[in-house]
N, CA and C atoms as a LAMMPS dump frame, in Angstrom:
ITEM: TIMESTEP
0
ITEM: NUMBER OF ATOMS
348
ITEM: BOX BOUNDS ff ff ff
-5.0000000000000000e+02 5.0000000000000000e+02
-5.0000000000000000e+02 5.0000000000000000e+02
-5.0000000000000000e+02 5.0000000000000000e+02
ITEM: ATOMS id mol type element x y z
1 1 1 N -111.036 -191.881 105.312
2 1 2 C -111.769 -191.582 106.541
3 1 3 C -110.833 -190.866 107.5
4 2 1 N -111.306 -189.838 108.098
5 2 2 C -110.466 -189.062 109.014
6 2 3 C -110.409 -189.714 110.387
7 3 1 N -109.386 -189.358 111.117
8 3 2 C -109.223 -189.882 112.48
9 3 3 C -110.334 -189.379 113.397
10 4 1 N -110.863 -188.198 113.123
11 4 2 C -111.96 -187.659 113.943
12 4 3 C -113.202 -188.528 113.832
13 5 1 N -113.471 -189.044 112.643
14 5 2 C -114.633 -189.921 112.478
15 5 3 C -114.434 -191.222 113.248
16 6 1 N -113.2 -191.716 113.27
17 6 2 C -112.943 -192.931 114.036
18 6 3 C -113.145 -192.679 115.527
19 7 1 N -112.743 -191.521 116.003
20 7 2 C -112.916 -191.187 117.412
21 7 3 C -114.379 -191.094 117.793
22 8 1 N -115.189 -190.462 116.933
23 8 2 C -116.618 -190.358 117.209
24 8 3 C -117.272 -191.737 117.186
25 9 1 N -116.892 -192.559 116.235
26 9 2 C -117.45 -193.912 116.149
27 9 3 C -117.093 -194.725 117.391
28 10 1 N -115.849 -194.628 117.822
29 10 2 C -115.421 -195.351 119.029
30 10 3 C -116.17 -194.841 120.254
31 11 1 N -116.338 -193.531 120.349
32 11 2 C -117.046 -192.949 121.478
33 11 3 C -118.49 -193.44 121.515
34 12 1 N -119.165 -193.403 120.365
35 12 2 C -120.553 -193.874 120.293
36 12 3 C -120.654 -195.363 120.599
37 13 1 N -119.717 -196.139 120.079
38 13 2 C -119.722 -197.579 120.314
39 13 3 C -119.59 -197.879 121.803
40 14 1 N -118.703 -197.16 122.478
41 14 2 C -118.561 -197.392 123.915
42 14 3 C -119.823 -196.987 124.673
43 15 1 N -120.464 -195.916 124.262
44 15 2 C -121.679 -195.483 124.957
45 15 3 C -122.824 -196.466 124.754
46 16 1 N -123.013 -196.936 123.517
47 16 2 C -124.096 -197.88 123.243
48 16 3 C -123.856 -199.231 123.929
49 17 1 N -122.614 -199.703 123.916
50 17 2 C -122.343 -200.966 124.605
51 17 3 C -122.521 -200.803 126.109
52 18 1 N -122.129 -199.648 126.65
53 18 2 C -122.3 -199.415 128.09
54 18 3 C -123.775 -199.409 128.476
55 19 1 N -124.605 -198.837 127.645
56 19 2 C -126.054 -198.822 127.924
57 19 3 C -126.603 -200.245 127.917
58 20 1 N -126.217 -201.042 126.906
59 20 2 C -126.701 -202.423 126.854
60 20 3 C -126.191 -203.222 128.055
61 21 1 N -124.926 -203.032 128.41
62 21 2 C -124.368 -203.749 129.557
63 21 3 C -125.121 -203.409 130.84
64 22 1 N -125.438 -202.143 131.028
65 22 2 C -126.174 -201.728 132.233
66 22 3 C -127.569 -202.343 132.26
67 23 1 N -128.258 -202.319 131.133
68 23 2 C -129.606 -202.896 131.068
69 23 3 C -129.561 -204.394 131.354
70 24 1 N -128.597 -205.091 130.764
71 24 2 C -128.485 -206.535 130.967
72 24 3 C -128.191 -206.853 132.434
73 25 1 N -127.222 -206.148 133.027
74 25 2 C -126.846 -206.423 134.418
75 25 3 C -128.02 -206.155 135.362
76 26 1 N -128.73 -205.076 135.156
77 26 2 C -129.89 -204.775 135.997
78 26 3 C -130.958 -205.858 135.844
79 27 1 N -131.201 -206.291 134.617
80 27 2 C -132.187 -207.348 134.373
81 27 3 C -131.794 -208.642 135.058
82 28 1 N -130.532 -209.032 134.933
83 28 2 C -130.064 -210.277 135.554
84 28 3 C -130.156 -210.183 137.082
85 29 1 N -129.781 -209.051 137.633
86 29 2 C -129.889 -208.89 139.088
87 29 3 C -131.334 -208.97 139.561
88 30 1 N -132.241 -208.375 138.812
89 30 2 C -133.656 -208.457 139.176
90 30 3 C -134.166 -209.892 139.112
91 31 1 N -133.771 -210.627 138.087
92 31 2 C -134.202 -212.021 137.97
93 31 3 C -133.596 -212.858 139.085
94 32 1 N -132.321 -212.659 139.377
95 32 2 C -131.685 -213.416 140.458
96 32 3 C -132.331 -213.127 141.806
97 33 1 N -132.697 -211.885 142.04
98 33 2 C -133.324 -211.541 143.314
99 33 3 C -134.778 -211.988 143.409
100 34 1 N -135.408 -212.249 142.28
101 34 2 C -136.81 -212.655 142.305
102 34 3 C -136.99 -214.149 142.594
103 35 1 N -135.925 -214.928 142.471
104 35 2 C -136.013 -216.365 142.726
105 35 3 C -135.303 -216.703 144.019
106 36 1 N -135.858 -217.66 144.727
107 36 2 C -135.278 -218.042 146.016
108 36 3 C -134.132 -219.035 145.87
109 37 1 N -134.303 -219.998 144.981
110 37 2 C -133.363 -221.101 144.909
111 37 3 C -132.691 -221.137 143.537
112 38 1 N -131.406 -220.854 143.508
113 38 2 C -130.635 -220.943 142.266
114 38 3 C -129.624 -222.06 142.41
115 39 1 N -129.644 -222.964 141.467
116 39 2 C -128.602 -223.968 141.372
117 39 3 C -128.205 -224.075 139.903
118 40 1 N -127.289 -224.963 139.599
119 40 2 C -126.795 -225.06 138.222
120 40 3 C -127.911 -225.451 137.264
121 41 1 N -128.77 -226.358 137.658
122 41 2 C -129.86 -226.803 136.778
123 41 3 C -130.815 -225.643 136.472
124 42 1 N -131.126 -224.84 137.473
125 42 2 C -132.015 -223.696 137.244
126 42 3 C -131.348 -222.679 136.318
127 43 1 N -130.053 -222.429 136.546
128 43 2 C -129.319 -221.506 135.675
129 43 3 C -129.278 -222.02 134.25
130 44 1 N -129 -223.323 134.095
131 44 2 C -128.913 -223.926 132.764
132 44 3 C -130.245 -223.843 132.04
133 45 1 N -131.334 -224.111 132.75
134 45 2 C -132.658 -223.999 132.136
135 45 3 C -132.957 -222.557 131.735
136 46 1 N -132.539 -221.611 132.574
137 46 2 C -132.743 -220.199 132.263
138 46 3 C -131.934 -219.788 131.039
139 47 1 N -130.687 -220.264 130.945
140 47 2 C -129.837 -219.946 129.793
141 47 3 C -130.281 -220.695 128.536
142 48 1 N -130.993 -221.786 128.696
143 48 2 C -131.469 -222.542 127.535
144 48 3 C -132.612 -221.826 126.828
145 49 1 N -133.269 -220.897 127.516
146 49 2 C -134.299 -220.089 126.875
147 49 3 C -133.649 -219.289 125.751
148 50 1 N -134.191 -219.375 124.528
149 50 2 C -133.548 -218.695 123.396
150 50 3 C -133.366 -217.19 123.601
151 51 1 N -134.335 -216.526 124.186
152 51 2 C -134.212 -215.087 124.401
153 51 3 C -133.038 -214.77 125.33
154 52 1 N -132.926 -215.511 126.42
155 52 2 C -131.85 -215.252 127.38
156 52 3 C -130.5 -215.653 126.81
157 53 1 N -130.466 -216.728 126.044
158 53 2 C -129.207 -217.131 125.417
159 53 3 C -128.694 -216.092 124.44
160 54 1 N -129.59 -215.555 123.625
161 54 2 C -129.196 -214.514 122.666
162 54 3 C -128.809 -213.241 123.404
163 55 1 N -129.57 -212.87 124.424
164 55 2 C -129.24 -211.666 125.2
165 55 3 C -127.879 -211.812 125.868
166 56 1 N -127.559 -213 126.362
167 56 2 C -126.272 -213.233 127.008
168 56 3 C -125.138 -213.236 125.988
169 57 1 N -125.373 -213.819 124.827
170 57 2 C -124.362 -213.779 123.768
171 57 3 C -124.103 -212.337 123.332
172 58 1 N -125.161 -211.541 123.21
173 58 2 C -124.986 -210.124 122.88
174 58 3 C -124.258 -209.385 123.997
175 59 1 N -124.534 -209.761 125.236
176 59 2 C -123.828 -209.172 126.376
177 59 3 C -122.334 -209.462 126.276
178 60 1 N -121.991 -210.713 126.001
179 60 2 C -120.577 -211.077 125.884
180 60 3 C -119.915 -210.309 124.741
181 61 1 N -120.605 -210.217 123.614
182 61 2 C -120.07 -209.473 122.477
183 61 3 C -119.908 -207.996 122.832
184 62 1 N -120.878 -207.434 123.531
185 62 2 C -120.812 -206.016 123.914
186 62 3 C -119.668 -205.767 124.892
187 63 1 N -119.46 -206.673 125.842
188 63 2 C -118.356 -206.52 126.79
189 63 3 C -117.024 -206.528 126.031
190 64 1 N -116.871 -207.504 125.154
191 64 2 C -115.608 -207.616 124.435
192 64 3 C -115.392 -206.451 123.481
193 65 1 N -116.444 -205.967 122.864
194 65 2 C -116.334 -204.799 121.996
195 65 3 C -115.985 -203.556 122.813
196 66 1 N -116.598 -203.42 123.967
197 66 2 C -116.315 -202.303 124.873
198 66 3 C -114.838 -202.342 125.311
199 67 1 N -114.363 -203.522 125.657
200 67 2 C -112.967 -203.697 126.053
201 67 3 C -112.039 -203.362 124.885
202 68 1 N -112.378 -203.85 123.696
203 68 2 C -111.536 -203.6 122.527
204 68 3 C -111.354 -202.103 122.281
205 69 1 N -112.442 -201.351 122.311
206 69 2 C -112.353 -199.914 122.051
207 69 3 C -111.485 -199.24 123.118
208 70 1 N -111.68 -199.604 124.36
209 70 2 C -110.888 -199 125.431
210 70 3 C -109.414 -199.335 125.336
211 71 1 N -109.096 -200.61 125.137
212 71 2 C -107.698 -201.031 125.042
213 71 3 C -107.049 -200.431 123.795
214 72 1 N -107.771 -200.405 122.691
215 72 2 C -107.236 -199.829 121.453
216 72 3 C -106.89 -198.36 121.656
217 73 1 N -107.757 -197.623 122.316
218 73 2 C -107.481 -196.203 122.559
219 73 3 C -106.27 -196.012 123.456
220 74 1 N -106.143 -196.844 124.487
221 74 2 C -104.982 -196.746 125.375
222 74 3 C -103.707 -197.074 124.608
223 75 1 N -103.746 -198.124 123.793
224 75 2 C -102.561 -198.49 123.013
225 75 3 C -102.179 -197.395 122.03
226 76 1 N -103.158 -196.806 121.372
227 76 2 C -102.869 -195.73 120.423
228 76 3 C -102.27 -194.526 121.145
229 77 1 N -102.761 -194.221 122.33
230 77 2 C -102.286 -193.055 123.067
231 77 3 C -100.902 -193.24 123.676
232 78 1 N -100.575 -194.445 124.143
233 78 2 C -99.368 -194.613 124.946
234 78 3 C -98.268 -195.443 124.318
235 79 1 N -98.532 -196.169 123.265
236 79 2 C -97.463 -196.919 122.588
237 79 3 C -97.233 -196.247 121.239
238 80 1 N -96.086 -195.592 121.137
239 80 2 C -95.832 -194.761 119.965
240 80 3 C -95.164 -195.521 118.823
241 81 1 N -94.478 -196.598 119.103
242 81 2 C -93.875 -197.406 118.04
243 81 3 C -94.977 -198.207 117.355
244 82 1 N -95.145 -197.974 116.062
245 82 2 C -96.255 -198.597 115.326
246 82 3 C -96.166 -200.118 115.349
247 83 1 N -94.989 -200.68 115.227
248 83 2 C -94.852 -202.134 115.189
249 83 3 C -95.221 -202.754 116.533
250 84 1 N -94.824 -202.104 117.63
251 84 2 C -95.148 -202.621 118.95
252 84 3 C -96.646 -202.492 119.232
253 85 1 N -97.212 -201.374 118.831
254 85 2 C -98.656 -201.17 118.995
255 85 3 C -99.429 -202.221 118.217
256 86 1 N -98.98 -202.534 117.012
257 86 2 C -99.638 -203.549 116.193
258 86 3 C -99.586 -204.923 116.861
259 87 1 N -98.453 -205.241 117.456
260 87 2 C -98.333 -206.53 118.154
261 87 3 C -99.308 -206.601 119.325
262 88 1 N -99.332 -205.55 120.138
263 88 2 C -100.246 -205.533 121.281
264 88 3 C -101.705 -205.59 120.83
265 89 1 N -102.034 -204.886 119.769
266 89 2 C -103.414 -204.91 119.272
267 89 3 C -103.771 -206.289 118.728
268 90 1 N -102.853 -206.937 118.053
269 90 2 C -103.114 -208.274 117.517
270 90 3 C -103.314 -209.287 118.649
271 91 1 N -102.472 -209.208 119.669
272 91 2 C -102.603 -210.122 120.811
273 91 3 C -103.932 -209.884 121.526
274 92 1 N -104.288 -208.612 121.706
275 92 2 C -105.561 -208.279 122.349
276 92 3 C -106.733 -208.806 121.536
277 93 1 N -106.696 -208.593 120.216
278 93 2 C -107.779 -209.08 119.351
279 93 3 C -107.878 -210.605 119.409
280 94 1 N -106.739 -211.282 119.434
281 94 2 C -106.74 -212.744 119.506
282 94 3 C -107.335 -213.227 120.824
283 95 1 N -106.945 -212.603 121.932
284 95 2 C -107.478 -213 123.242
285 95 3 C -108.983 -212.732 123.351
286 96 1 N -109.419 -211.588 122.84
287 96 2 C -110.847 -211.272 122.907
288 96 3 C -111.664 -212.198 122.006
289 97 1 N -111.137 -212.528 120.84
290 97 2 C -111.837 -213.455 119.944
291 97 3 C -111.933 -214.847 120.557
292 98 1 N -110.843 -215.308 121.157
293 98 2 C -110.858 -216.612 121.824
294 98 3 C -111.84 -216.612 122.985
295 99 1 N -111.899 -215.514 123.72
296 99 2 C -112.847 -215.406 124.836
297 99 3 C -114.285 -215.482 124.346
298 100 1 N -114.57 -214.792 123.248
299 100 2 C -115.928 -214.831 122.701
300 100 3 C -116.301 -216.242 122.264
301 101 1 N -115.396 -216.942 121.612
302 101 2 C -115.681 -218.32 121.192
303 101 3 C -115.914 -219.225 122.397
304 102 1 N -115.131 -219.045 123.453
305 102 2 C -115.289 -219.852 124.656
306 102 3 C -116.647 -219.587 125.318
307 103 1 N -117.053 -218.308 125.374
308 103 2 C -118.348 -217.948 125.955
309 103 3 C -119.487 -218.523 125.128
310 104 1 N -119.395 -218.403 123.811
311 104 2 C -120.445 -218.95 122.949
312 104 3 C -120.528 -220.464 123.067
313 105 1 N -119.386 -221.129 123.225
314 105 2 C -119.381 -222.584 123.421
315 105 3 C -120.087 -222.94 124.735
316 106 1 N -119.79 -222.202 125.795
317 106 2 C -120.432 -222.468 127.086
318 106 3 C -121.939 -222.268 126.999
319 107 1 N -122.364 -221.204 126.327
320 107 2 C -123.802 -220.972 126.176
321 107 3 C -124.457 -222.061 125.321
322 108 1 N -123.766 -222.479 124.275
323 108 2 C -124.296 -223.557 123.438
324 108 3 C -124.427 -224.864 124.206
325 109 1 N -123.433 -225.192 125
326 109 2 C -123.506 -226.411 125.796
327 109 3 C -124.608 -226.335 126.843
328 110 1 N -124.802 -225.161 127.425
329 110 2 C -125.882 -224.993 128.401
330 110 3 C -127.237 -225.143 127.718
331 111 1 N -127.36 -224.634 126.51
332 111 2 C -128.64 -224.712 125.8
333 111 3 C -128.932 -226.124 125.31
334 112 1 N -127.889 -226.881 124.97
335 112 2 C -128.089 -228.215 124.407
336 112 3 C -128.131 -229.315 125.457
337 113 1 N -127.727 -229.004 126.68
338 113 2 C -127.693 -230.022 127.731
339 113 3 C -129.124 -230.44 128.08
340 114 1 N -129.308 -231.725 128.321
341 114 2 C -130.643 -232.189 128.691
342 114 3 C -131.049 -231.647 130.065
343 115 1 N -132.316 -231.329 130.195
344 115 2 C -132.819 -230.854 131.485
345 115 3 C -132.875 -232.007 132.464
346 116 1 N -132.643 -231.682 133.707
347 116 2 C -132.682 -232.786 134.648
348 116 3 C -132.539 -232.406 136.02
């Protein structure tokens, strides 16, 4: 696979994730503005809805994927030592993966918590 194909794939990935992120943020802002009273219980009930939970999990995945592509491109452009670039990319991948697991755990706990 050529490097040009990787560049096009990264470019498309960033554009598609950016579109999803914009749609999600606009939707969440509209929902937040449509309700008068938001507290933790209302948020938890809203996140417990399967559609919103999946949309939020996809949002988290899209954010982290968007970040990965951007950071990877910066590392490739500015860190010329391959071993150092590999270390930075591995640390970034580890942090983003841990973040995704933490977000999914929070969403799972919100969905499984009893209403009250």
